[in-house]
Legacy VTK file of the C-alpha trace (Angstrom):
# vtk DataFile Version 3.0
C-alpha trace
ASCII
DATASET POLYDATA
POINTS 422 float
41.106 103.716 132.465
38.302 105.711 130.882
34.914 104.017 131.204
31.888 104.298 128.935
28.385 103.097 129.697
26.567 100.972 127.126
22.808 100.467 127.279
20.984 97.482 125.901
17.300 97.086 125.122
15.897 93.540 125.357
12.620 91.767 124.969
10.799 91.763 128.337
10.794 87.959 128.642
14.499 87.718 127.766
15.312 90.447 130.325
13.454 88.552 133.116
15.196 85.292 132.227
18.631 86.922 132.264
18.014 88.616 135.620
16.773 85.389 137.183
19.663 83.353 135.732
22.183 85.846 137.153
20.482 85.691 140.575
20.670 81.896 140.514
24.412 82.143 139.801
24.744 84.738 142.585
26.170 87.307 140.180
24.991 90.693 139.046
23.768 90.947 135.510
26.421 93.624 134.866
29.156 91.168 135.867
27.792 88.427 133.619
27.401 90.684 130.625
30.811 92.282 131.045
32.566 88.915 131.344
30.771 87.220 128.455
30.997 90.189 126.122
34.751 90.474 126.689
35.097 86.727 126.079
33.132 87.098 122.826
35.289 90.055 121.825
38.558 88.180 122.288
41.557 90.181 121.061
39.662 91.820 118.201
40.501 95.522 117.957
43.719 95.361 119.987
45.531 95.680 116.672
44.915 98.919 114.823
46.692 101.472 112.688
46.351 105.222 112.962
45.413 107.416 110.039
45.598 111.202 109.805
42.742 112.492 107.673
43.760 114.346 104.519
41.779 116.767 102.383
38.975 115.121 100.432
38.972 111.806 102.328
35.814 110.152 103.614
35.238 107.158 105.873
34.122 105.237 102.796
37.486 105.957 101.148
39.315 104.691 104.240
37.163 101.560 104.388
37.947 100.807 100.732
41.658 101.440 101.293
42.113 99.401 104.482
39.506 96.672 104.044
38.570 96.645 100.368
34.941 97.138 101.416
33.278 100.552 101.644
30.587 99.127 103.940
33.270 98.846 106.653
32.988 102.619 107.134
30.512 101.902 109.941
33.193 99.859 111.744
35.670 102.750 111.644
32.956 105.142 112.828
32.038 102.914 115.775
35.678 102.303 116.774
36.295 106.044 116.892
32.963 106.914 118.546
32.009 109.286 115.748
28.613 110.846 116.257
28.208 111.542 112.551
30.149 109.174 110.264
29.752 111.644 107.388
31.819 114.287 109.179
35.565 113.914 109.590
38.135 116.695 109.580
41.516 117.280 107.983
44.217 116.467 110.551
41.912 114.254 112.634
43.531 111.036 113.901
41.459 107.900 113.365
42.189 104.387 114.591
41.545 101.667 111.998
40.962 98.306 113.756
42.251 95.032 112.284
43.351 96.860 109.134
44.378 94.850 106.118
42.371 91.710 106.885
40.862 91.346 103.413
39.323 88.415 101.672
41.205 86.597 98.944
40.343 87.699 95.418
38.323 85.296 93.295
40.249 83.114 90.861
40.598 84.993 87.591
41.383 88.309 89.273
44.816 89.710 90.104
45.992 91.905 92.955
48.731 93.335 90.706
48.503 96.347 88.404
50.460 94.756 85.572
48.836 93.532 82.403
49.267 92.722 78.724
46.765 92.801 75.899
46.802 89.385 74.147
48.013 86.009 75.255
51.675 85.128 74.850
53.590 87.561 77.040
52.125 86.662 80.410
55.174 84.539 81.218
57.087 87.782 81.846
54.757 88.538 84.740
54.934 84.919 85.889
58.742 84.875 85.901
58.731 88.022 88.043
56.344 86.380 90.520
53.796 89.161 89.943
51.046 87.641 87.846
48.889 90.434 86.568
46.171 90.661 83.936
45.675 89.308 80.439
43.126 91.104 78.237
41.809 89.190 75.232
39.600 90.533 72.455
37.047 88.282 70.741
34.990 88.825 67.562
31.553 87.256 68.050
29.216 88.411 65.306
25.500 88.487 66.105
24.114 85.064 65.222
21.894 84.118 68.185
22.196 80.451 67.187
26.006 80.528 67.374
27.285 78.834 70.558
30.965 78.930 69.654
33.138 79.857 72.622
36.623 79.768 74.083
38.226 78.766 77.384
40.551 80.897 79.498
40.766 78.386 82.329
44.496 77.867 81.774
45.213 81.528 82.531
42.903 81.548 85.549
44.371 78.324 86.928
47.907 79.687 86.538
46.959 82.664 88.721
46.434 85.446 86.174
43.603 87.933 86.063
41.478 87.537 82.930
39.376 90.111 81.100
37.726 89.420 77.754
36.417 92.114 75.440
33.394 91.096 73.383
33.214 92.787 69.972
30.646 92.340 67.252
33.476 92.786 64.756
36.485 94.847 63.760
37.012 97.707 61.326
33.972 98.433 59.132
31.928 95.668 60.751
31.806 97.818 63.875
32.494 97.153 67.518
28.697 96.865 67.926
26.302 95.795 65.183
23.690 98.108 63.728
21.179 98.988 66.435
18.564 96.753 64.752
20.685 93.779 65.831
21.503 94.662 69.444
19.200 91.930 70.812
20.796 89.280 68.588
24.290 90.428 69.609
23.317 90.222 73.279
22.136 86.634 72.868
25.355 85.784 71.059
27.332 87.251 73.980
25.264 85.185 76.411
25.890 82.004 74.400
29.633 82.654 74.278
29.937 83.378 78.004
27.770 80.452 79.066
30.022 77.993 77.211
33.243 79.719 78.308
35.422 78.910 81.321
38.018 80.863 83.242
36.663 84.400 82.846
34.025 86.363 84.735
34.968 89.917 83.650
33.526 90.881 80.259
34.008 94.217 78.473
31.263 95.089 76.015
32.721 96.605 72.812
35.504 99.140 72.352
35.806 102.936 72.062
32.266 103.467 70.741
32.845 107.214 70.273
35.363 106.559 67.460
34.076 106.770 63.898
36.289 103.807 62.989
34.311 101.629 65.424
30.919 102.335 63.868
28.973 99.565 62.144
29.328 100.343 58.482
32.608 102.206 58.816
33.652 105.775 59.577
32.054 107.423 56.520
28.574 105.933 56.203
28.362 103.948 59.438
25.841 104.352 62.245
27.175 106.624 65.002
26.968 105.112 68.505
25.593 107.689 70.934
25.784 107.144 74.713
22.080 106.270 74.761
22.578 103.659 72.041
25.633 102.189 73.733
23.778 102.015 77.056
20.916 100.150 75.386
23.289 97.571 73.876
25.162 97.256 77.158
22.015 96.630 79.206
20.900 93.902 76.820
24.304 92.207 76.961
24.590 92.483 80.727
21.123 91.068 81.316
21.744 88.230 78.873
25.119 87.226 80.333
24.059 87.444 83.967
20.969 85.309 83.429
23.108 82.413 82.172
23.891 79.566 84.615
27.085 80.194 86.561
27.372 83.816 85.412
24.866 85.529 87.698
27.616 87.498 89.439
29.945 88.190 86.508
31.385 91.669 86.108
30.042 93.301 82.956
32.263 96.299 82.211
31.546 99.300 80.007
33.723 99.909 76.947
36.611 102.320 77.255
35.938 105.654 75.581
38.593 106.915 73.183
40.365 109.906 74.762
40.787 113.149 72.781
38.234 111.966 70.204
35.392 114.287 69.101
33.951 112.261 66.208
30.570 111.534 67.826
28.663 114.725 68.608
24.982 114.511 69.599
22.415 117.061 70.818
23.464 116.963 74.484
27.148 117.144 73.508
27.503 119.100 70.258
31.289 119.317 70.550
31.661 115.532 70.856
33.701 115.981 74.064
34.993 112.517 75.023
34.646 113.072 78.773
31.030 114.196 78.450
30.377 111.159 76.226
31.883 108.918 78.956
29.914 110.598 81.739
26.676 110.355 79.764
27.119 106.582 79.388
27.627 106.224 83.140
24.707 108.495 83.982
22.388 106.698 81.567
23.302 103.287 82.957
23.270 104.183 86.652
20.332 106.574 86.833
19.569 107.899 90.290
18.922 104.590 92.031
21.092 102.883 94.648
21.872 99.890 92.392
24.175 100.511 89.443
23.378 99.003 86.065
27.026 98.175 85.466
29.748 96.276 87.311
32.987 97.938 86.262
34.588 100.646 84.155
37.254 100.288 81.457
39.491 103.214 80.503
42.146 103.842 77.882
44.991 106.279 78.483
47.914 107.030 76.188
51.136 108.945 75.910
52.015 111.114 72.954
55.708 110.183 72.676
58.202 107.765 74.298
59.304 110.550 76.676
58.647 109.253 80.229
58.523 112.851 81.471
55.197 113.281 79.704
53.607 110.705 82.039
53.255 113.348 84.750
52.607 116.273 82.402
49.633 118.504 83.190
49.651 119.999 79.677
46.193 120.853 78.343
44.557 120.444 74.949
44.130 123.348 72.538
40.931 125.443 72.821
38.055 124.769 73.094
39.207 121.704 75.049
41.893 123.472 77.088
40.215 122.217 80.268
41.139 118.635 79.288
44.503 116.957 79.879
46.584 116.302 76.778
48.985 113.572 77.907
48.934 110.276 79.818
47.072 111.916 82.687
43.958 112.003 80.555
42.979 109.079 82.806
42.468 111.606 85.615
39.827 113.466 83.586
37.952 110.176 83.207
38.309 109.291 86.903
37.056 112.707 88.003
34.003 112.358 85.739
32.780 109.174 87.458
29.652 110.009 89.491
30.006 109.704 93.255
27.478 106.869 93.396
29.765 104.782 91.150
33.014 105.404 93.037
32.877 101.912 94.530
33.149 100.165 91.142
36.352 98.523 89.878
38.230 100.528 87.244
40.582 98.905 84.744
42.878 100.700 82.294
42.737 98.084 79.568
44.955 99.847 77.012
47.995 102.071 77.308
50.744 102.856 74.833
52.067 105.869 72.912
50.715 107.542 69.786
53.801 106.243 68.008
54.653 102.545 67.732
56.680 101.066 70.579
60.375 101.693 69.974
62.745 98.822 70.704
64.285 100.815 73.549
64.259 100.823 77.323
63.362 104.486 77.774
61.666 104.081 81.180
58.195 104.936 79.884
56.623 101.682 81.095
58.259 102.003 84.515
57.021 105.558 84.952
53.500 104.694 83.785
53.126 102.023 86.461
54.639 104.308 89.089
52.094 106.987 88.174
49.102 104.666 88.669
50.588 103.394 91.922
50.857 107.000 93.135
47.217 107.557 92.206
46.162 104.494 94.181
48.225 105.545 97.208
45.767 108.382 97.869
42.969 106.724 99.816
40.441 109.307 98.625
40.903 108.052 95.057
38.842 105.329 93.434
41.357 102.572 92.875
42.580 101.508 89.456
43.008 97.742 89.312
44.988 97.288 86.109
47.230 99.111 83.655
47.361 96.898 80.573
50.046 97.454 77.934
48.774 97.395 74.356
49.765 94.976 72.891
51.812 91.768 72.876
51.174 90.124 69.496
52.213 91.471 66.079
48.694 92.376 64.976
49.533 96.053 64.479
52.369 98.523 64.950
52.077 98.527 68.739
53.329 94.947 69.089
55.724 94.413 72.021
56.767 90.847 71.140
60.396 90.850 69.993
61.124 94.391 71.239
63.618 93.613 73.970
63.995 97.222 75.031
60.303 97.509 75.902
60.407 94.093 77.564
63.362 95.212 79.728
61.348 98.312 80.694
58.437 96.075 81.708
60.778 93.839 83.701
62.054 96.893 85.593
58.461 97.887 86.390
57.617 94.340 87.523
60.483 94.455 90.024
58.517 97.023 92.050
55.642 94.603 92.667
52.934 97.263 92.320
49.590 96.086 93.720
46.180 97.649 93.891
45.117 95.180 96.602
47.141 93.615 99.375
LINES 1 423
422 0 1 2 3 4 5 6 7 8 9 10 11 12 13 14 15 16 17 18 19 20 21 22 23 24 25 26 27 28 29 30 31 32 33 34 35 36 37 38 39 40 41 42 43 44 45 46 47 48 49 50 51 52 53 54 55 56 57 58 59 60 61 62 63 64 65 66 67 68 69 70 71 72 73 74 75 76 77 78 79 80 81 82 83 84 85 86 87 88 89 90 91 92 93 94 95 96 97 98 99 100 101 102 103 104 105 106 107 108 109 110 111 112 113 114 115 116 117 118 119 120 121 122 123 124 125 126 127 128 129 130 131 132 133 134 135 136 137 138 139 140 141 142 143 144 145 146 147 148 149 150 151 152 153 154 155 156 157 158 159 160 161 162 163 164 165 166 167 168 169 170 171 172 173 174 175 176 177 178 179 180 181 182 183 184 185 186 187 188 189 190 191 192 193 194 195 196 197 198 199 200 201 202 203 204 205 206 207 208 209 210 211 212 213 214 215 216 217 218 219 220 221 222 223 224 225 226 227 228 229 230 231 232 233 234 235 236 237 238 239 240 241 242 243 244 245 246 247 248 249 250 251 252 253 254 255 256 257 258 259 260 261 262 263 264 265 266 267 268 269 270 271 272 273 274 275 276 277 278 279 280 281 282 283 284 285 286 287 288 289 290 291 292 293 294 295 296 297 298 299 300 301 302 303 304 305 306 307 308 309 310 311 312 313 314 315 316 317 318 319 320 321 322 323 324 325 326 327 328 329 330 331 332 333 334 335 336 337 338 339 340 341 342 343 344 345 346 347 348 349 350 351 352 353 354 355 356 357 358 359 360 361 362 363 364 365 366 367 368 369 370 371 372 373 374 375 376 377 378 379 380 381 382 383 384 385 386 387 388 389 390 391 392 393 394 395 396 397 398 399 400 401 402 403 404 405 406 407 408 409 410 411 412 413 414 415 416 417 418 419 420 421
């Protein structure tokens, strides 16, 4: 058996005491240390899996994949006696000790990818035994004296993941209020969350780059630049997290509308949606080690009910021919996330097609979930925790309720039991 020497530096007094205690027991200090260290170790590390390094992978990626904790990279480095944990090579075999021993998720979070926007359809996930996510949108206004709230404890207690999107309003009211009222809106968000139960993941506003989401409407409304959104977000995050019982809540940035160029600004004169998204993240995270956000929401859509378009690499027309045109627009967003934010949870909180859901089982839903599962299977990728179908209730043309073909497609997807965390 190969042997390796370990050295240990101790306080002088402790070293003398250990040497004398070993002499009293008529043992060498090496014998004592070897025996007691092995007893302390137990059988830890006898169980491990092997991993062959692929292009682009880092130890942090492997730690996230096998343990759900990027800080465990140091454990993998030590187990494999790596001199420099930042250097691993394609084709290198690494041993991953005690892989898969993760902590349980907090109540109100789901290990499954599945999700529905709106209450009412979650029973489909429950019947399949794969309880995913429910996303709920709330209109709050900006009255700082308003303490009205809502409970989601029933969903949490039944085992579903819960995310709540906090809007100032809908349509011409705007997803955020006019910038003069950001502070009042933040206090209203804090009031609502403090009185709420069953949710600790809050999304602040919706698709702020869309003209239709501007306060005042698309024609004469106030455009929401990344800097303005970041200001509103910081106020809301600080207000929610200072409330009792919400100090560790996840405050998630709004999803940016893909393919939308309605909000140009000096640093982004074309209104490119990916640059808009990246500028929000950069503004909020800065260059420091602590991010000013807790999670990222995305929206990704198909153009038609054709499931083949899910994997299409088709590009937009010039001058945006470097951007993906189909469902895989989510990849453009994922690739734009700065490296320092690659540890954050990512949730796709809306997906559908440009056209209304047809009452047909065309396999689109099945293929969409399979695509995100394939993305997550690559350990170098930042994991996506949810793919939420928009929407269940008959509030607009994308309603799924009553469309048995779409429901059968969802049931087929649920049968696969896709998880982001196991």
